[in-house]
PASEBA-1860 file (N, C-alpha, C; in nm, 3 decimals):
! residues 214
1> XXXXXXXX> 0.083/-0.121/0.000/0.000/0.000/0.000/0.086/0.125/0.000 ~ 0.194/0.122/0.086/0.283/0.236/0.091/0.350/0.259/-0.044 ~ 0.388/0.148/-0.108/0.453/0.158/-0.240/0.360/0.224/-0.340 ~ 0.230/0.187/-0.336/0.132/0.246/-0.427/0.117/0.395/-0.400 ~ 0.115/0.436/-0.274/0.101/0.577/-0.239/0.221/0.656/-0.288 ~ 0.340/0.598/-0.269/0.461/0.666/-0.316/0.459/0.679/-0.468 ~ 0.409/0.575/-0.535/0.402/0.577/-0.682/0.307/0.686/-0.730 ~ 0.192/0.699/-0.662/0.094/0.802/-0.699/0.152/0.941/-0.676
9> XXXXXXXX> 0.219/0.959/-0.564/0.278/1.089/-0.533/0.384/1.125/-0.636 ~ 0.465/1.026/-0.675/0.569/1.050/-0.776/0.507/1.087/-0.909 ~ 0.395/1.019/-0.943/0.327/1.047/-1.069/0.271/1.188/-1.069 ~ 0.209/1.230/-0.957/0.154/1.367/-0.946/0.265/1.470/-0.958 ~ 0.378/1.443/-0.894/0.490/1.536/-0.900/0.544/1.545/-1.042 ~ 0.544/1.429/-1.112/0.591/1.425/-1.250/0.503/1.513/-1.338 ~ 0.371/1.505/-1.320/0.278/1.586/-1.398/0.297/1.734/-1.367 ~ 0.319/1.766/-1.238/0.340/1.905/-1.199/0.468/1.960/-1.263
17> XXXXXXXX> 0.571/1.878/-1.267/0.697/1.921/-1.329/0.679/1.944/-1.479 ~ 0.608/1.855/-1.543/0.580/1.872/-1.687/0.507/2.003/-1.713 ~ 0.406/2.031/-1.631/0.328/2.154/-1.649/0.414/2.277/-1.623 ~ 0.503/2.268/-1.523/0.589/2.382/-1.491/0.686/2.410/-1.607 ~ 0.739/2.304/-1.666/0.828/2.320/-1.781/0.751/2.379/-1.899 ~ 0.632/2.327/-1.923/0.550/2.377/-2.034/0.516/2.524/-2.015 ~ 0.477/2.562/-1.895/0.441/2.702/-1.870/0.562/2.795/-1.884 ~ 0.679/2.747/-1.841/0.800/2.827/-1.859/0.830/2.845/-2.008
25> XXXXXXXX> 0.808/2.739/-2.086/0.831/2.748/-2.231/0.733/2.845/-2.296 ~ 0.606/2.839/-2.256/0.506/2.932/-2.309/0.551/3.077/-2.286 ~ 0.597/3.106/-2.166/0.638/3.241/-2.132/0.760/3.284/-2.214 ~ 0.861/3.198/-2.223/0.983/3.234/-2.294/0.963/3.237/-2.445 ~ 0.888/3.143/-2.500/0.859/3.146/-2.644/0.785/3.274/-2.680 ~ 0.693/3.316/-2.593/0.618/3.438/-2.619/0.705/3.563/-2.609 ~ 0.799/3.564/-2.516/0.884/3.682/-2.496/0.999/3.689/-2.597 ~ 1.066/3.576/-2.617/1.190/3.576/-2.695/1.176/3.514/-2.833
33> XXXXXXXX> 1.068/3.441/-2.856/1.055/3.368/-2.981/1.113/3.229/-2.967 ~ 1.069/3.138/-3.053/1.111/2.999/-3.043/1.260/2.981/-3.069 ~ 1.311/3.043/-3.174/1.450/3.023/-3.214/1.548/3.072/-3.108 ~ 1.517/3.184/-3.044/1.610/3.244/-2.948/1.603/3.180/-2.810 ~ 1.500/3.100/-2.785/1.484/3.037/-2.655/1.556/2.903/-2.652 ~ 1.639/2.882/-2.553/1.714/2.757/-2.541/1.651/2.665/-2.436 ~ 1.681/2.536/-2.448/1.635/2.440/-2.349/1.691/2.475/-2.212 ~ 1.815/2.523/-2.209/1.877/2.562/-2.083/1.800/2.677/-2.016
41> XXXXXXXX> 1.756/2.774/-2.097/1.680/2.886/-2.042/1.545/2.841/-1.988 ~ 1.480/2.750/-2.060/1.352/2.696/-2.014/1.370/2.621/-1.882 ~ 1.475/2.541/-1.876/1.503/2.465/-1.754/1.526/2.558/-1.635 ~ 1.603/2.665/-1.658/1.630/2.759/-1.549/1.501/2.826/-1.502 ~ 1.416/2.865/-1.597/1.290/2.931/-1.560/1.197/2.836/-1.485 ~ 1.203/2.708/-1.518/1.116/2.609/-1.454/1.177/2.554/-1.324 ~ 1.304/2.587/-1.300/1.370/2.538/-1.179/1.407/2.392/-1.186 ~ 1.440/2.344/-1.307/1.480/2.204/-1.325/1.609/2.201/-1.407
49> XXXXXXXX> 1.661/2.082/-1.429/1.781/2.067/-1.511/1.743/2.053/-1.658 ~ 1.832/2.092/-1.751/1.805/2.071/-1.894/1.776/1.924/-1.926 ~ 1.843/1.834/-1.854/1.820/1.691/-1.878/1.677/1.651/-1.846 ~ 1.618/1.715/-1.744/1.480/1.682/-1.708/1.382/1.735/-1.813 ~ 1.413/1.848/-1.874/1.330/1.898/-1.985/1.329/1.797/-2.098 ~ 1.448/1.747/-2.133/1.460/1.648/-2.240/1.391/1.518/-2.200 ~ 1.402/1.481/-2.073/1.336/1.359/-2.025/1.185/1.365/-2.045 ~ 1.126/1.481/-2.015/0.981/1.494/-2.023/0.931/1.518/-2.165
57> XXXXXXXX> 1.007/1.590/-2.246/0.955/1.631/-2.377/1.038/1.585/-2.496 ~ 1.158/1.540/-2.473/1.238/1.486/-2.582/1.317/1.590/-2.659 ~ 1.252/1.700/-2.696/1.317/1.804/-2.774/1.241/1.935/-2.760 ~ 1.304/2.043/-2.805/1.237/2.173/-2.798/1.116/2.176/-2.892 ~ 1.126/2.108/-3.006/1.012/2.103/-3.099/0.892/2.034/-3.036 ~ 0.917/1.924/-2.966/0.807/1.853/-2.901/0.749/1.935/-2.787 ~ 0.833/2.010/-2.720/0.785/2.098/-2.614/0.694/2.206/-2.672 ~ 0.733/2.263/-2.786/0.646/2.362/-2.850/0.513/2.299/-2.889
65> XXXXXXXX> 0.515/2.176/-2.940/0.391/2.108/-2.976/0.300/2.093/-2.854 ~ 0.360/2.065/-2.737/0.282/2.053/-2.614/0.222/2.188/-2.575 ~ 0.296/2.296/-2.597/0.244/2.431/-2.569/0.125/2.462/-2.659 ~ 0.137/2.427/-2.787/0.029/2.450/-2.882/-0.095/2.371/-2.842 ~ -0.076/2.246/-2.806/-0.190/2.161/-2.766/-0.259/2.216/-2.642 ~ -0.180/2.261/-2.547/-0.235/2.320/-2.423/-0.319/2.443/-2.455 ~ -0.267/2.530/-2.539/-0.339/2.652/-2.577/-0.470/2.619/-2.648 ~ -0.464/2.531/-2.746/-0.584/2.496/-2.821/-0.690/2.431/-2.733
73> XXXXXXXX> -0.646/2.347/-2.639/-0.740/2.282/-2.548/-0.813/2.385/-2.461 ~ -0.738/2.482/-2.408/-0.799/2.584/-2.323/-0.902/2.666/-2.400 ~ -0.866/2.708/-2.521/-0.957/2.790/-2.601/-1.080/2.709/-2.641 ~ -1.059/2.586/-2.685/-1.172/2.503/-2.729/-1.270/2.478/-2.615 ~ -1.221/2.443/-2.498/-1.309/2.415/-2.385/-1.391/2.537/-2.347 ~ -1.325/2.652/-2.340/-1.396/2.773/-2.299/-1.497/2.820/-2.400 ~ -1.459/2.819/-2.528/-1.549/2.867/-2.632/-1.668/2.772/-2.650 ~ -1.643/2.642/-2.646/-1.752/2.545/-2.663/-1.855/2.560/-2.552
81> XXXXXXXX> -1.807/2.573/-2.429/-1.898/2.587/-2.315/-1.976/2.718/-2.324 ~ -1.909/2.825/-2.366/-1.975/2.955/-2.373/-2.081/2.957/-2.482 ~ -2.049/2.905/-2.600/-2.145/2.908/-2.710/-2.265/2.819/-2.683 ~ -2.243/2.708/-2.616/-2.355/2.621/-2.581/-2.452/2.694/-2.488 ~ -2.397/2.792/-2.413/-2.481/2.870/-2.322/-2.529/3.000/-2.382 ~ -2.498/3.025/-2.510/-2.548/3.143/-2.577/-2.456/3.263/-2.575 ~ -2.330/3.247/-2.527/-2.235/3.357/-2.525/-2.135/3.340/-2.638 ~ -2.059/3.447/-2.667/-1.960/3.438/-2.774/-1.835/3.517/-2.737
89> XXXXXXXX> -1.755/3.468/-2.643/-1.637/3.542/-2.601/-1.528/3.535/-2.706 ~ -1.440/3.634/-2.708/-1.326/3.631/-2.796/-1.220/3.537/-2.739 ~ -1.120/3.506/-2.820/-1.012/3.420/-2.772/-0.948/3.482/-2.649 ~ -0.911/3.610/-2.658/-0.846/3.673/-2.545/-0.942/3.693/-2.429 ~ -1.072/3.707/-2.460/-1.171/3.721/-2.354/-1.177/3.596/-2.268 ~ -1.169/3.479/-2.331/-1.169/3.356/-2.253/-1.036/3.336/-2.182 ~ -0.926/3.355/-2.254/-0.795/3.332/-2.193/-0.772/3.423/-2.073 ~ -0.836/3.541/-2.074/-0.820/3.635/-1.964/-0.873/3.577/-1.833
97> XXXXXXXX> -0.960/3.476/-1.843/-1.015/3.414/-1.723/-0.928/3.300/-1.672 ~ -0.826/3.265/-1.751/-0.740/3.153/-1.716/-0.618/3.202/-1.639 ~ -0.579/3.126/-1.537/-0.459/3.163/-1.462/-0.339/3.166/-1.557 ~ -0.260/3.271/-1.547/-0.145/3.282/-1.635/-0.183/3.323/-1.775 ~ -0.289/3.404/-1.788/-0.342/3.438/-1.920/-0.245/3.521/-2.003 ~ -0.177/3.615/-1.941/-0.091/3.706/-2.019/0.017/3.632/-2.097 ~ 0.090/3.536/-2.036/0.188/3.460/-2.114/0.125/3.382/-2.229 ~ 0.006/3.327/-2.206/-0.063/3.251/-2.311/-0.099/3.341/-2.429
105> XXXXXXXX> -0.151/3.460/-2.400/-0.188/3.552/-2.507/-0.065/3.603/-2.581 ~ 0.042/3.628/-2.506/0.167/3.673/-2.568/0.225/3.561/-2.656 ~ 0.216/3.438/-2.607/0.265/3.323/-2.683/0.186/3.307/-2.814 ~ 0.055/3.317/-2.804/-0.029/3.304/-2.923/0.001/3.413/-3.024 ~ 0.010/3.537/-2.977/0.038/3.649/-3.066/0.175/3.632/-3.134 ~ 0.275/3.592/-3.057/0.410/3.575/-3.111/0.413/3.462/-3.214 ~ 0.344/3.354/-3.186/0.340/3.242/-3.279/0.280/3.283/-3.412 ~ 0.170/3.358/-3.407/0.102/3.399/-3.530/0.185/3.499/-3.609
113> XXXXXXXX> 0.248/3.594/-3.541/0.323/3.697/-3.613/0.457/3.645/-3.663 ~ 0.513/3.544/-3.596/0.638/3.484/-3.646/0.614/3.403/-3.773 ~ 0.492/3.353/-3.790/0.457/3.279/-3.911/0.520/3.140/-3.912 ~ 0.525/3.082/-4.031/0.584/2.949/-4.044/0.488/2.837/-4.011 ~ 0.543/2.717/-3.998/0.462/2.598/-3.977/0.386/2.602/-3.845 ~ 0.450/2.657/-3.741/0.382/2.664/-3.610/0.257/2.750/-3.619 ~ 0.265/2.864/-3.688/0.149/2.951/-3.703/0.039/2.881/-3.781 ~ 0.079/2.807/-3.885/-0.022/2.734/-3.964/-0.090/2.627/-3.879
121> XXXXXXXX> -0.012/2.556/-3.797/-0.071/2.453/-3.712/-0.171/2.513/-3.613 ~ -0.131/2.621/-3.547/-0.219/2.681/-3.447/-0.346/2.736/-3.511 ~ -0.330/2.810/-3.621/-0.447/2.870/-3.685/-0.541/2.761/-3.738 ~ -0.485/2.661/-3.807/-0.567/2.553/-3.860/-0.636/2.477/-3.748 ~ -0.563/2.453/-3.638/-0.624/2.384/-3.524/-0.740/2.461/-3.466 ~ -0.726/2.594/-3.459/-0.834/2.677/-3.406/-0.955/2.676/-3.499 ~ -0.930/2.675/-3.630/-1.041/2.669/-3.726/-1.114/2.536/-3.714 ~ -1.039/2.427/-3.707/-1.102/2.295/-3.697/-1.183/2.282/-3.568
129> XXXXXXXX> -1.128/2.333/-3.458/-1.203/2.328/-3.332/-1.328/2.414/-3.339 ~ -1.318/2.529/-3.407/-1.432/2.619/-3.420/-1.544/2.555/-3.501 ~ -1.508/2.482/-3.606/-1.609/2.409/-3.683/-1.685/2.314/-3.591 ~ -1.612/2.245/-3.505/-1.674/2.147/-3.415/-1.767/2.212/-3.314 ~ -1.720/2.318/-3.246/-1.807/2.372/-3.141/-1.919/2.458/-3.197 ~ -1.905/2.511/-3.319/-2.018/2.580/-3.381/-2.125/2.480/-3.425 ~ -2.080/2.362/-3.469/-2.177/2.256/-3.502/-2.256/2.216/-3.377 ~ -2.186/2.207/-3.263/-2.255/2.174/-3.137/-2.350/2.287/-3.099
137> XXXXXXXX> -2.309/2.412/-3.123/-2.395/2.526/-3.091/-2.517/2.528/-3.182 ~ -2.501/2.488/-3.308/-2.617/2.477/-3.398/-2.717/2.377/-3.342 ~ -2.665/2.264/-3.297/-2.754/2.161/-3.242/-2.823/2.210/-3.115 ~ -2.753/2.296/-3.040/-2.812/2.351/-2.917/-2.908/2.465/-2.946 ~ -2.909/2.512/-3.071/-3.001/2.618/-3.109/-2.954/2.757/-3.077 ~ -2.824/2.774/-3.050/-2.771/2.907/-3.016/-2.699/2.974/-3.133 ~ -2.676/2.900/-3.242/-2.608/2.953/-3.360/-2.683/2.909/-3.485 ~ -2.695/3.000/-3.582/-2.763/2.967/-3.707/-2.677/2.875/-3.793
145> XXXXXXXX> -2.742/2.790/-3.874/-2.666/2.703/-3.966/-2.599/2.785/-4.076 ~ -2.501/2.726/-4.142/-2.433/2.790/-4.254/-2.411/2.689/-4.365 ~ -2.397/2.740/-4.488/-2.370/2.652/-4.600/-2.223/2.611/-4.606 ~ -2.137/2.685/-4.537/-1.993/2.660/-4.543/-1.934/2.668/-4.402 ~ -1.942/2.559/-4.324/-1.893/2.562/-4.186/-1.745/2.600/-4.173 ~ -1.660/2.548/-4.262/-1.517/2.579/-4.252/-1.490/2.723/-4.290 ~ -1.559/2.775/-4.392/-1.543/2.914/-4.430/-1.585/3.007/-4.317 ~ -1.698/2.978/-4.256/-1.745/3.062/-4.144/-1.648/3.056/-4.027
153> XXXXXXXX> -1.600/2.937/-3.995/-1.506/2.923/-3.884/-1.378/3.001/-3.911 ~ -1.331/2.999/-4.035/-1.208/3.071/-4.070/-1.227/3.221/-4.053 ~ -1.343/3.272/-4.093/-1.372/3.414/-4.076/-1.374/3.451/-3.927 ~ -1.443/3.374/-3.846/-1.457/3.406/-3.705/-1.324/3.398/-3.631 ~ -1.243/3.298/-3.663/-1.111/3.287/-3.600/-1.024/3.405/-3.641 ~ -1.029/3.443/-3.769/-0.951/3.558/-3.817/-0.991/3.685/-3.744 ~ -1.120/3.709/-3.730/-1.168/3.829/-3.661/-1.127/3.827/-3.514 ~ -1.140/3.712/-3.451/-1.105/3.702/-3.310/-0.957/3.725/-3.285
161> XXXXXXXX> -0.873/3.670/-3.371/-0.729/3.684/-3.353/-0.680/3.823/-3.391 ~ -0.754/3.892/-3.477/-0.715/4.028/-3.515/-0.711/4.118/-3.392 ~ -0.806/4.102/-3.302/-0.807/4.182/-3.179/-0.682/4.159/-3.096 ~ -0.633/4.036/-3.098/-0.515/4.002/-3.020/-0.388/4.057/-3.085 ~ -0.371/4.030/-3.214/-0.249/4.070/-3.285/-0.242/4.221/-3.304 ~ -0.359/4.283/-3.328/-0.364/4.428/-3.354/-0.398/4.510/-3.229 ~ -0.384/4.448/-3.113/-0.422/4.513/-2.988/-0.372/4.656/-2.971 ~ -0.242/4.683/-2.988/-0.192/4.820/-2.971/-0.255/4.919/-3.069
169> XXXXXXXX> -0.279/4.875/-3.193/-0.340/4.964/-3.292/-0.486/4.992/-3.258 ~ -0.555/4.891/-3.207/-0.694/4.909/-3.164/-0.701/5.008/-3.049 ~ -0.610/4.994/-2.954/-0.606/5.087/-2.841/-0.584/5.230/-2.890 ~ -0.493/5.247/-2.984/-0.462/5.381/-3.036/-0.583/5.440/-3.108 ~ -0.651/5.358/-3.190/-0.766/5.407/-3.265/-0.878/5.451/-3.173 ~ -0.890/5.386/-3.058/-0.997/5.418/-2.964/-0.953/5.517/-2.856 ~ -0.830/5.568/-2.868/-0.776/5.659/-2.767/-0.779/5.597/-2.628 ~ -0.758/5.466/-2.623/-0.755/5.395/-2.495/-0.615/5.341/-2.472
177> XXXXXXXX> -0.553/5.378/-2.361/-0.422/5.324/-2.330/-0.432/5.195/-2.250 ~ -0.551/5.162/-2.205/-0.573/5.042/-2.124/-0.630/4.932/-2.212 ~ -0.557/4.820/-2.225/-0.601/4.714/-2.315/-0.737/4.654/-2.278 ~ -0.762/4.621/-2.150/-0.894/4.565/-2.117/-1.009/4.658/-2.155 ~ -0.991/4.790/-2.137/-1.096/4.885/-2.173/-1.118/4.886/-2.324 ~ -1.009/4.884/-2.399/-1.021/4.883/-2.545/-1.090/4.756/-2.594 ~ -1.053/4.640/-2.536/-1.114/4.514/-2.577/-1.264/4.512/-2.543 ~ -1.299/4.573/-2.429/-1.440/4.579/-2.390/-1.518/4.665/-2.488
185> XXXXXXXX> -1.456/4.773/-2.537/-1.525/4.862/-2.631/-1.554/4.793/-2.764 ~ -1.463/4.709/-2.812/-1.488/4.642/-2.940/-1.576/4.518/-2.923 ~ -1.586/4.467/-2.801/-1.667/4.347/-2.778/-1.815/4.374/-2.806 ~ -1.865/4.490/-2.763/-2.006/4.522/-2.784/-2.043/4.531/-2.931 ~ -1.971/4.613/-3.011/-2.000/4.619/-3.153/-1.984/4.484/-3.224 ~ -1.885/4.404/-3.180/-1.867/4.273/-3.241/-1.989/4.184/-3.216 ~ -2.038/4.184/-3.092/-2.156/4.104/-3.061/-2.279/4.157/-3.134 ~ -2.285/4.288/-3.155/-2.396/4.347/-3.229/-2.397/4.295/-3.373
193> XXXXXXXX> -2.279/4.291/-3.435/-2.269/4.238/-3.573/-2.304/4.091/-3.575 ~ -2.251/4.014/-3.478/-2.281/3.871/-3.474/-2.430/3.845/-3.453 ~ -2.493/3.928/-3.372/-2.633/3.904/-3.335/-2.731/3.954/-3.440 ~ -2.709/4.077/-3.490/-2.807/4.139/-3.579/-2.761/4.149/-3.724 ~ -2.633/4.127/-3.750/-2.582/4.146/-3.885/-2.546/4.291/-3.909 ~ -2.498/4.319/-4.030/-2.455/4.455/-4.064/-2.548/4.520/-4.165 ~ -2.581/4.447/-4.270/-2.664/4.503/-4.377/-2.813/4.493/-4.343 ~ -2.890/4.584/-4.400/-3.034/4.585/-4.371/-3.113/4.494/-4.465
201> XXXXXXXX> -3.050/4.445/-4.570/-3.117/4.350/-4.659/-3.013/4.255/-4.718 ~ -3.056/4.164/-4.804/-2.969/4.057/-4.854/-2.913/4.084/-4.992 ~ -2.917/4.208/-5.041/-2.878/4.234/-5.180/-2.732/4.196/-5.210 ~ -2.641/4.223/-5.114/-2.499/4.193/-5.139/-2.475/4.042/-5.140 ~ -2.540/3.972/-5.049/-2.526/3.827/-5.045/-2.585/3.764/-5.170 ~ -2.700/3.811/-5.212/-2.765/3.755/-5.331/-2.682/3.782/-5.456 ~ -2.624/3.903/-5.466/-2.539/3.935/-5.581/-2.414/3.847/-5.582 ~ -2.355/3.825/-5.465/-2.237/3.739/-5.454/-2.269/3.597/-5.498
209> XXXXXX> -2.381/3.544/-5.450/-2.417/3.408/-5.486/-2.449/3.393/-5.635 ~ -2.505/3.498/-5.692/-2.539/3.495/-5.834/-2.415/3.497/-5.922 ~ -2.313/3.572/-5.879/-2.194/3.592/-5.962/-2.081/3.493/-5.929 ~ -2.094/3.419/-5.821/-1.988/3.328/-5.782/-2.029/3.184/-5.809 ~ -1.941/3.107/-5.879/-1.972/2.965/-5.904/-1.992/2.890/-5.773 ~ -2.073/2.789/-5.776/-2.106/2.714/-5.653/-1.978/2.657/-5.591
END
């Protein structure tokens, strides 16, 4: 029995160490970028040895993949739950409720602006997850159906991430030096567009459908 208890405690500690390493990597990747961040720096930030980082993740590339998976899981869980209940928070709006939100948002922004394969993986993953939870929201009756689920999801993810990547420009345009205040100001108009639409009739949509091949 004692052996089993020790084994469970060791397993819990192992998971905690993995999470601490991952969180340190999220922070450093967001601040310094993936290329400039070393395994040694991540180990120092997490309070472990470089060998332990390699033991848990194998390589810096695999560690980044774990950071991406963690981010996508957090966003998917929050957005799916919110939409099923009739709400529509932005990516940063949900992450702001998560402990350690600022490093996560900085990591996401840095990944997208650095571009490359990592940006494509994260963006595509967010689109695929959005297709899934919007389909669930349709079934729950909180979202209208669409003829192109992937196209709609791509638009919504693009709009949501624009607020994150263009944050300083949005603040400047609104004469707001406080990011939370600026994000709150754009949240209302965004929900207004999502809820009521922008145009007063369907002429633009009908013209597009008429002139565009199926």
